[in-house]
C-alpha positions as CSV (number, residue, x, y, z in Angstrom):
1,M,-18.8,-7.2,4.2
2,R,-16.3,-9.2,2.1
3,T,-13.4,-7.1,0.8
4,P,-13.4,-7.1,-3.0
5,P,-10.5,-8.8,-4.8
6,L,-7.4,-6.8,-5.4
7,P,-7.1,-5.5,-9.0
8,V,-4.2,-7.5,-10.2
9,T,-5.3,-6.8,-13.8
10,L,-4.3,-3.2,-13.2
11,M,-0.7,-4.4,-13.0
12,S,-0.6,-5.5,-16.6
13,D,0.6,-2.3,-18.1
14,T,3.6,-1.1,-16.0
15,N,6.2,-0.9,-18.7
16,P,8.1,2.4,-18.2
17,N,8.3,2.8,-22.0
18,A,4.5,2.6,-22.4
19,D,4.1,6.3,-21.9
20,A,6.2,8.6,-24.0
21,D,6.2,11.4,-21.4
22,A,6.8,9.0,-18.4
23,R,8.8,10.9,-15.8
24,A,12.0,9.7,-14.1
25,F,11.9,8.0,-10.8
26,P,10.9,10.5,-8.1
27,P,13.0,11.0,-5.0
28,T,12.5,8.2,-2.5
29,N,10.4,8.9,0.6
30,W,13.4,8.1,2.9
31,S,13.8,11.8,3.3
32,E,10.3,11.8,4.8
33,V,11.3,9.0,7.1
34,R,14.3,11.0,8.2
35,R,12.1,14.0,9.0
36,A,9.5,11.8,10.8
37,A,12.3,10.6,13.1
38,H,12.2,14.1,14.7
39,P,8.6,14.4,15.9
40,S,9.5,17.1,18.4
41,Q,9.9,19.5,15.5
42,A,6.9,20.9,13.7
43,W,8.1,19.6,10.3
44,G,8.9,16.2,11.8
45,E,5.5,15.9,13.4
46,K,3.9,16.6,10.1
47,A,6.1,14.0,8.3
48,L,5.4,11.4,11.0
49,A,1.6,12.0,10.7
50,A,1.8,11.4,7.0
51,L,4.0,8.3,7.4
52,L,1.8,6.7,10.0
53,G,-1.3,7.5,7.9
54,R,0.2,5.4,5.1
55,Y,1.6,2.5,7.2
56,R,-0.8,2.2,10.1
57,P,-3.6,0.2,8.3
58,A,-1.0,-2.4,7.1
59,L,0.5,-2.7,10.6
60,K,-2.9,-3.2,12.2
61,A,-4.0,-5.7,9.5
62,H,-0.8,-7.6,10.2
63,L,-1.6,-7.9,13.9
64,M,-5.2,-8.8,13.3
65,F,-4.8,-11.4,10.6
66,A,-1.3,-12.7,10.6
67,K,-1.1,-12.7,14.4
68,R,-4.8,-13.4,15.0
69,L,-5.4,-10.6,17.5
70,S,-8.8,-9.1,18.1
71,H,-9.6,-5.6,16.7
72,E,-9.3,-4.1,20.1
73,R,-6.1,-5.8,21.1
74,A,-4.5,-5.0,17.8
75,E,-5.5,-1.3,18.2
76,D,-4.1,-1.2,21.7
77,L,-0.9,-2.9,20.8
78,L,-0.3,-0.7,17.8
79,H,-1.0,2.4,19.9
80,D,1.6,1.2,22.5
81,F,4.1,0.3,19.8
82,I,3.9,3.8,18.2
83,A,4.1,5.5,21.6
84,D,6.9,3.4,22.9
85,K,9.1,2.5,20.0
86,V,8.4,5.2,17.4
87,L,8.0,8.2,19.7
88,R,9.9,7.4,22.9
89,H,12.7,5.2,21.5
90,S,13.1,6.8,18.1
91,L,12.6,3.7,16.0
92,L,12.7,5.6,12.7
93,A,16.2,6.9,13.4
94,G,17.5,3.4,13.0
95,S,16.0,2.8,9.6
96,D,18.4,2.6,6.7
97,P,17.5,2.1,2.9
98,G,20.7,0.0,2.6
99,R,19.2,-2.6,5.0
100,G,16.0,-3.3,3.0
101,R,12.5,-2.1,2.7
102,F,11.1,0.3,5.2
103,R,7.8,-1.6,5.6
104,T,9.7,-4.8,6.4
105,Y,11.7,-2.9,9.0
106,L,8.5,-1.7,10.6
107,L,6.8,-5.2,10.6
108,T,9.9,-6.8,12.1
109,A,10.0,-4.2,14.9
110,L,6.3,-4.6,15.5
111,D,6.6,-8.4,15.6
112,R,9.3,-8.2,18.2
113,Y,7.3,-5.7,20.3
114,A,4.3,-8.0,20.1
115,V,6.3,-11.0,21.3
116,S,7.6,-8.9,24.3
117,A,4.1,-7.8,25.1
118,H,2.9,-11.4,24.9
119,R,5.6,-12.5,27.3
120,R,4.8,-9.8,29.7
121,D,1.1,-10.7,29.7
122,A,1.9,-14.4,30.0
123,A,4.0,-13.7,33.1
124,Q,1.2,-11.8,34.7
125,K,-1.6,-14.3,34.0
126,R,-1.8,-17.9,33.1
127,A,-4.2,-17.5,30.2
128,P,-3.6,-14.1,28.3
129,E,-6.7,-12.5,26.9
130,G,-7.3,-11.2,23.4
131,G,-6.8,-14.3,21.3
132,F,-3.0,-14.6,21.3
133,V,-1.5,-17.5,19.3
134,E,1.2,-19.8,20.5
135,L,4.5,-18.0,21.1
136,E,6.3,-20.1,18.5
137,E,4.0,-18.8,15.8
138,F,4.3,-15.3,17.2
139,D,8.0,-15.5,16.8
140,A,7.8,-16.2,13.1
141,P,9.5,-13.4,11.2
142,A,7.3,-11.0,9.2
143,G,7.0,-11.8,5.5
144,D,8.2,-15.4,5.4
145,A,9.2,-16.5,1.9
146,G,6.4,-17.8,-0.2
147,Q,3.7,-16.4,2.1
148,T,1.7,-13.2,1.8
149,S,1.0,-11.5,5.2
150,A,-2.0,-9.4,5.9
151,G,0.4,-6.5,6.2
152,D,1.6,-7.1,2.6
153,T,-1.9,-7.4,1.4
154,E,-2.9,-4.1,3.0
155,W,0.2,-2.5,1.7
156,A,-0.7,-3.6,-1.8
157,R,-4.3,-2.2,-1.5
158,Q,-2.8,1.1,-0.3
159,V,-0.4,1.3,-3.2
160,V,-3.1,0.7,-5.7
161,A,-5.5,3.1,-4.0
162,D,-2.8,5.8,-4.0
163,A,-2.0,5.2,-7.7
164,L,-5.7,5.5,-8.6
165,Q,-6.1,8.7,-6.7
166,R,-3.0,10.2,-8.4
167,T,-4.3,9.0,-11.8
168,Q,-7.7,10.8,-11.2
169,T,-5.9,13.9,-10.0
170,E,-3.6,14.1,-13.0
171,C,-6.4,13.5,-15.5
172,E,-8.6,16.2,-13.9
173,A,-5.7,18.7,-13.6
174,T,-4.8,18.3,-17.3
175,G,-8.3,18.8,-18.6
176,R,-8.8,15.1,-19.2
177,A,-11.4,14.3,-16.6
178,N,-13.3,12.2,-19.2
179,F,-10.1,10.0,-19.5
180,W,-10.5,9.2,-15.8
181,S,-14.2,8.6,-16.2
182,I,-13.8,6.0,-18.9
183,F,-10.9,4.3,-16.9
184,E,-13.1,4.3,-13.8
185,A,-16.1,2.9,-15.6
186,R,-14.4,0.2,-17.7
187,V,-11.5,-0.8,-15.5
188,V,-11.8,0.3,-11.8
189,G,-15.5,-0.4,-11.5
190,P,-15.5,-3.9,-12.9
191,L,-12.3,-4.9,-11.0
192,L,-13.1,-3.3,-7.6
193,R,-16.8,-3.4,-7.4
194,G,-17.8,-6.2,-9.9
195,E,-19.7,-3.8,-12.1
196,P,-20.2,-4.6,-15.8
197,A,-18.0,-2.6,-18.2
198,P,-20.2,-0.3,-20.3
199,A,-19.8,-0.4,-24.1
200,Y,-17.7,2.4,-25.7
201,E,-20.7,3.4,-27.7
202,A,-22.7,4.1,-24.6
203,M,-20.0,6.4,-23.2
204,V,-19.1,8.4,-26.3
205,A,-21.7,11.1,-26.1
206,R,-21.9,11.2,-22.3
207,L,-18.1,11.8,-21.9
208,G,-17.7,14.0,-25.0
209,F,-15.8,11.7,-27.3
210,Q,-16.2,11.8,-31.0
211,S,-16.2,8.1,-31.6
212,P,-15.7,4.7,-29.9
213,L,-12.2,4.7,-31.2
214,Q,-11.4,8.0,-29.6
215,A,-12.8,6.7,-26.3
216,S,-10.7,3.5,-26.6
217,N,-7.6,5.6,-27.2
218,A,-8.4,7.7,-24.1
219,L,-8.7,4.5,-22.0
220,T,-5.3,3.4,-23.2
221,T,-3.8,6.7,-22.2
222,A,-5.5,6.5,-18.8
223,K,-4.0,3.1,-18.3
224,R,-0.6,4.4,-19.1
225,I,-1.0,7.3,-16.6
226,F,-2.0,4.8,-14.0
227,A,1.0,2.6,-14.7
228,R,3.2,5.7,-14.3
229,M,1.5,6.7,-11.1
230,L,1.9,3.1,-9.8
231,R,5.6,3.3,-10.4
232,E,5.8,6.7,-8.6
233,V,4.0,5.3,-5.5
234,V,6.2,2.2,-5.4
235,A,9.3,4.4,-5.9
236,E,8.4,6.2,-2.7
237,Y,8.7,2.9,-0.8
238,A,11.8,1.6,-2.6
239,G,15.4,2.8,-2.3
240,S,16.6,2.6,-5.9
241,P,15.3,2.1,-9.5
242,E,16.3,-1.6,-9.2
243,A,14.3,-1.9,-6.0
244,V,11.3,-0.4,-7.8
245,E,11.3,-3.3,-10.2
246,T,11.6,-5.8,-7.4
247,E,8.7,-4.1,-5.5
248,L,6.5,-4.1,-8.7
249,H,7.2,-7.8,-9.2
250,E,6.3,-8.6,-5.5
251,L,3.2,-6.4,-5.8
252,R,2.0,-8.4,-8.7
253,A,2.5,-11.6,-6.7
254,I,0.7,-10.2,-3.6
255,L,-2.3,-9.1,-5.7
256,A,-2.5,-12.5,-7.4
257,Q,-2.4,-14.4,-4.1
258,A,-5.0,-12.0,-2.7
259,G,-7.5,-13.0,-5.3
260,G,-7.1,-10.5,-8.1
261,G,-8.1,-11.7,-11.5
């Protein structure tokens, strides 16, 4: 089934001043990375599981689409990479927010590991299985300027999905479930599933609003909540408030290249 276009339109309202009660930047997730670097401890194992859950889909997509590996080969290679580099050789201990984005650090390490695996396989057999590309292409660094890798696209999808989930959670936790419902119906559904946006008039009674204007205002508030949540998610990947702005700019570019409207 064809993956629906990424919702680049959701990126149109990310001004930090758009929501009067917008919170300050949350602490970066580098503390989680530091904990994940100690998987022998219970707290480290928990942090590592959360971290891998976030990044694993992007890493696998990078192997499958940017490096043209089969599903099975990408799964095997990623499993070996995690076991060897992340667990056995403490890859996470070498990460540093001063050296750039964590996801770039992971993709670079994965690329190098994949090249080494390719060379080992090539030394053992004349024609390696699994659909490897030429070594020169494999040696290309992750995230070349001007190009969007499969890993970047998967990262963008995950960021948007996380922000949507947090938006729904906040709306429901603050007694504004109908705010999420109208946002889901008029924004998320049309962008992600190609559904027609229902008229405000049709949603007033069903969602408990007093008028179409009140429903429209609720949608505006929900969009602002989403923008705030999007910034929160991005801040967990970035190392500073300045880096958040850079990441948001790049996220818009990735969504646009991936086919968002």
